[in-house]
C-alpha positions in Angstrom: -51.3 222.9 -124.3 -53.9 224.6 -126.1 -56.9 225.8 -125.1 -60.5 224.4 -126.6 -62.7 226.5 -128.4 -65.7 224.9 -126.9 -69.4 226.3 -127.8 -71.2 224.7 -125.2 -71.4 226.9 -122.4 -72.1 229.6 -124.7 -75.1 227.9 -126.5 -76.3 226.6 -123.0 -76.2 230.1 -121.7 -77.7 231.7 -125.0 -80.7 229.3 -124.8 -81.3 229.8 -120.9 -81.9 233.4 -121.9 -84.3 232.7 -124.9 -86.0 231.2 -122.4 -86.1 233.4 -119.7 -87.0 236.3 -122.1 -90.5 236.1 -121.5 -90.0 236.8 -117.9 -89.3 240.5 -118.5 -86.6 240.4 -120.5 -84.2 239.0 -117.6 -83.2 236.3 -120.1 -80.2 239.3 -120.8 -78.6 238.1 -117.6 -77.7 234.6 -119.3 -77.1 236.0 -123.4 -75.4 238.9 -122.6 -72.6 237.2 -120.4 -72.8 234.1 -123.3 -72.1 236.9 -125.9 -69.2 238.6 -124.1 -67.6 235.2 -123.6 -67.7 234.5 -126.9 -66.8 237.8 -128.1 -63.8 237.5 -125.6 -62.7 234.0 -127.2 -62.9 235.0 -130.6 -60.5 237.9 -130.0 -57.9 235.5 -128.3 -58.4 233.1 -130.8 -57.7 235.6 -133.7 -54.8 236.8 -131.6 -52.7 233.8 -131.1 -54.1 231.1 -133.1 -51.6 228.4 -131.9 -52.7 228.6 -128.5 -56.5 227.8 -129.4 -57.7 224.7 -131.0 -61.2 223.7 -132.3 -63.6 225.3 -134.7 -63.8 229.3 -134.8 -66.1 229.9 -137.2 -68.6 227.5 -134.4 -67.6 230.0 -132.3 -68.6 232.8 -134.4 -72.1 231.3 -135.0 -72.5 231.0 -131.2 -71.8 234.7 -130.9 -73.9 235.4 -133.5 -76.8 233.5 -131.8 -76.0 235.1 -128.7 -76.1 238.5 -129.9 -79.7 237.7 -131.3 -81.0 236.7 -128.5 -79.3 239.5 -126.1 -81.2 241.9 -128.6 -84.7 240.3 -127.9 -84.0 239.9 -124.6 -83.3 244.1 -124.7 -86.1 244.9 -126.5 -88.3 242.8 -124.0 -86.9 244.4 -121.0 -87.3 247.9 -122.6 -91.0 247.3 -123.6 -91.6 245.8 -120.0 -89.8 249.0 -118.0 -91.7 251.2 -120.5 -95.0 249.3 -119.5 -94.2 250.0 -115.9 -93.1 253.5 -116.1 -96.5 254.5 -118.0 -98.9 252.7 -115.5 -99.5 249.8 -117.8 -98.9 247.4 -115.0 -102.7 248.1 -113.7 -103.8 247.0 -117.0 -102.0 244.0 -117.1 -103.2 242.8 -113.7 -107.0 243.9 -114.7 -106.4 241.4 -117.7 -105.1 238.6 -115.6 -107.6 239.0 -113.0 -110.5 238.8 -115.5 -108.6 235.7 -117.0 -108.8 234.3 -113.4 -112.6 235.0 -113.1 -113.6 233.4 -116.2 -111.3 230.4 -115.6 -113.3 230.5 -112.2 -116.6 230.5 -113.9 -115.7 227.7 -116.4 -114.5 225.2 -113.4 -117.6 226.4 -111.6 -120.0 225.4 -114.6 -118.3 222.1 -115.4 
């Protein structure tokens, strides 16, 4: 029985990683494993092509997509860690507070 090279799981994890990328780079928790799974399936399929069926080119495309999203999430994660380490968190909180005050004023004047 041949194993199927199904890219659906890889794409779902990668898209979840891309969506969660804005939350402090936490999308790396989805896109990293997607890249690992795609890489492992590609290596196995290249070593034992008779044991796999499906489109190897599609799996390589899914691997590339997962790698790009993993890099983007990694950059976001490093930026947020740097921001937290250098005291940027207070500046970010002040900006949020200013936005909330202006939002409340806009609601009261309406």
